[in-house]
Residue, then its C-alpha position, 0 to 999 in steps of 0.5 A: m867194097a868199092a870206094s863210094p866217091t860220094l861217101r868220101r865227099k861227105r866225109l871229108s866235108r864233115q872233117l874240114n868243117a870240123l878242123r875250122a870249128e876246132s881252130g875257132l876260125t870264121v870261113d872269111a879268116v881261113a879263106k884269107k889265110a889259105k890265099a896268103l899260103r897259095p896266092d896262085r890259087p882261087w880262094s874265098a869264103a864261098k869256096l870254103t863253104r862249098l867244101e863244107t857242104q859237100q858241094w864240090k866234085r874235085l878237090h885240088t891238092d894244093d887247096l887241101l894242103a892250104l887248108l891243113d896248114v891253116y888248121s896246123v895238121t902237121d902229121k904226115a900220115e894224117r895229111a896223107s889220108y886227107v889227101r887220099t880222102a880227096t883223091e878217092a871222092s874224085q873218082t868215078g864208078w860203073w854208073v858214070n856210064y849211065s849219067d844219062i839216066l842215072g844223073s850223079g848217080a849219087y845213091v847207086d854210089l852210096e850203095t856200093e859201100a853200105s854195110r847194110i841197106r834197109t828199106y821200106e817199099a810200098f808200091y814195088i819190088p826194090g830195084l835190087l831184087q827185080t827181075e828183068e822182066y818185072a823191071r821192065s814192066v816198071i820202068s816202061a810204065g813211065v817211060t816210052d822210048t824203047r832205047q831208054i827202057e832198055r838202058r835202064v833195064e841193063a844199069r838195073m841188072v849191073r847195079q844187082a851185082l852189088l848182092s853177091p853172095d860173098a860180099g856186099p851189104k846186108l839188105w833187109a827189105i820190107l815190102d808192102e802187100a800192095a807191091f805184088h798186087r801191082i805186078p803183071a800177072a805174067v811176071l808175077p811167078s818168076q819175080v816171087e821165085h826170085l824173091l824166095e831164091v835170094q831170100k835163102p836162109d843163109a843169104r844176106v838178103q831178108i825180106q818181110i811182108l806188110p800185109y793187108s791185114s796188119g792195118p795202119h802202120a807207121a810208114m803210110t807217108g811212102q817208101f824210104v831207105i836207110l843206108d848203114f856204113p861201117a865208118d860213117p853216118s847212116t843216110v837216109y834216102l828219099e826217091q821222088s819222081v825225078s830225083g831223090l833226097f838225102p837229108e842231113d838232119p841227125v833228127v831226120l834219121d832218127h825219125y825214119e830209123m823209128l818208123y823202119d822199127r815200127v813197120h819191122a816189128q809190124a810185118l810178118s816174120v821172114e819165115a812167114s813171109r816166105d809162106f806168103l810168098k809161096n801161097l801167091i804162086e801155088 
């Protein structure tokens, strides 16, 4: 899987914060020491705060080395690891070519390194599982400019390369029955057939349907995504109309883990969900 700049940035910020906590130094004290070591570099408490809270895009190597000196990190291999992480955090991915529609691309960036994606969708099929025709119908509902529509459809199809048979994350999607009642009749058969195709027994994609008959459920407040990573904490993503949120509070993550587990238990089994999908087009 590709290195995610966003994930590297989150990781390095956590590491820098932890190093300072271990040192017992305040933000002001570290900034002064770093400035003394590298007087040619701009240093301030505000700058260090930005570095520790992921509010940065590029970290100058001299700045990083100054911090490592302040924190007495002398091991060559460890220092090289920090520098490598900072370098990877400054790189860009395919989504930069679609920055006009994806913005920072933080979510699709994190997707690239996830080992597992768990999602509950209430109103539409997840972008990773959409056919081109269905994606166009969904996007057209909120966008009128033809060029913008096609750009968004193109980006969505490029993004789906993530779900290759031999690599990429495992995707476990729980789809509310309501999502299928909003699919245009003309594209329903092809979209459902696509879901059946990607959900073969040996595939990395598993789909569960949450039917109306299941009654009230824990996730009625809306959809969410949980991204799991091999060596980093899981992240929750909450989509909004013009942007998305990544709550950092572990309590929030625990809450959505609980919601997912409850909805997962209440939804139809994978096998019963396949039958549900087949019945939609028979």
